[in-house]
N, C-alpha and C positions, 0 to 999 in steps of 0.2 A: 553165510552171507551176512554183512555189516549193515545196520541201519543206517541211513544218511540224514543228517540233521540241516535244518535251513527251510527255507520258503519257498513254495514252488513258483513258477513263473505267472500262473493264474492267480495268486495271493498278491504277489508284486504289482501286477497290473490292476488290481482292485484298489490296492492302497493309492498308487498313482491317480487313478481315475478320481477317486475320494477328494484328493489334494487338490486336483485340478478344479472340482466343482465348488470347493470352498474358496478357492482363489478367484474364481470366476465371480463369485458373490461379494468377496471381500473388497477386491480391487475399485470397482466403481465408488464404493462408500468411501474409501480412502481418498478418491481423488475429489470427490464432493467435500469431504472434510478439510483437504489442503485448500480449496477454493472459497470456502467459508472462512478459513483462517486468514487468508491473503486478505478478503474483504474486510474483515474487523481490523485487521493491521492497517489498511488503508483509511478507513474512517479515524482510526487512532492518529494517523500520520496528518489527515486533515485537521483534526482538532489541534494537533501541536501546532501546526503551521499557524491557526489562528490564534492560538495563544502567544506565539513567539511574535505575531505581528503587532498585537497591542502592547507587548514589552518593549518590541524595537521602537514603535512611535512614540511611546513615554520617555523611553530612555534618550534617543539620539534627537528628538525634536525636529524631524524632518519627514513627518509621516510614517506611512506603511513602507516596507521594502518594497522595490520592484522585481527582485529575484530571489530565488531559494539561496543563491550564493551568500548574498547579503544576509541571510538570518543564519546561515551556517559557519563553516571554516574547517580547515584541517588541522588535525592535531599536531603539535600542541596549539592551541588556537589563543590569538591576543584579541580580546575584544574590542572592535571598532565600528563605525558606521558602515564599512565595507566588508567585514567578517565580524557578525556580532556573537557568535558561537552559541546562539540559541537553540539550533536543532543538530543532530549529528551530521557527520559528513555523508553518510550514506544516504540520507532522506536530501540534503542539499544538492547531491549529485544528480536527483531527479528520478532515481528508480529504487524501490525499495519493496521486497516481498511481491514479487512479480506485478507490481503495478508501477506505472510511470506518472510522475507528478509533474505540471507544469504551472508557473506563477505569472501572471501577466499585471503590470501595474506602470505608473509613471514615477520616473524618478523624481523626488523631492527635495526641497533645500528649506531652511530654516525661515526664509521669506515666503516661500510657496510651497508648504508639505503637501505630501501626497496623501489624500484621504480616501482613496479605493484601491481594491487589488481584487484578483480573482485567482483561485487555484482550483485545478481540476486533478482528479486522480482518475486514471483509466488502465485496466489490464493490458499488459505486455501483449498478451494472447487470449483474446475474450473466447471463453468458453473452456479454456485450460488453466489459466493463472487467475481468472477471475470471470466474473459476469457482468456486474455492475458497475456504472461509471458515478463518480462523484464530484461534487462542486460546491463550493464555498466562496463567500467574498467577504466585504468589511462588516456586515451584519453578524457574521459568525453562525449562520444557519448553515448545516450541511445538508445538500441536496442529493438524491440518488435517481438514477436512471437504470432501472433493471436490464435493460437491453441494448444501451448506447451510449455516447458520451454524455454526460449530466450538463445541464446548462441552469441559468437562474430561473428558468420557466418550469422546471421539474419540481415534483413534490419534496417538502422537507422529510429527512430521515427520520422515521418513527422509531 
């Protein structure tokens, strides 16, 4: 009689069970890490928008931009007051790394510059792509609300 080589069904089931236990522990941590990365990217995007607004205002003399489109532009980009090429085309489109960005302001002119703007970043799917909402305005202070859309009344980001 020949001795058969290989694994028994019980041994294979034990290995599969161990793999499933490890996956059950690792997957929630992976999702939390992805949400934390999306939130960090959202804060960086709001900072980029704030910096771009200051550059836009000093370059074009019409105050702050009233839309994200005026801060960005599609490649190849030619800088002007309507497409200043200060932020990338993905961010100027309004959605980046699981967050949706909106900006509100008033269109300015050289005789009446726009001195205010508000930018918000909120998760596309709260609890999945991110948890916190972010807000900033012409003051440059980024505010965070850990459970809802952020506003000027929320605490500054620590």
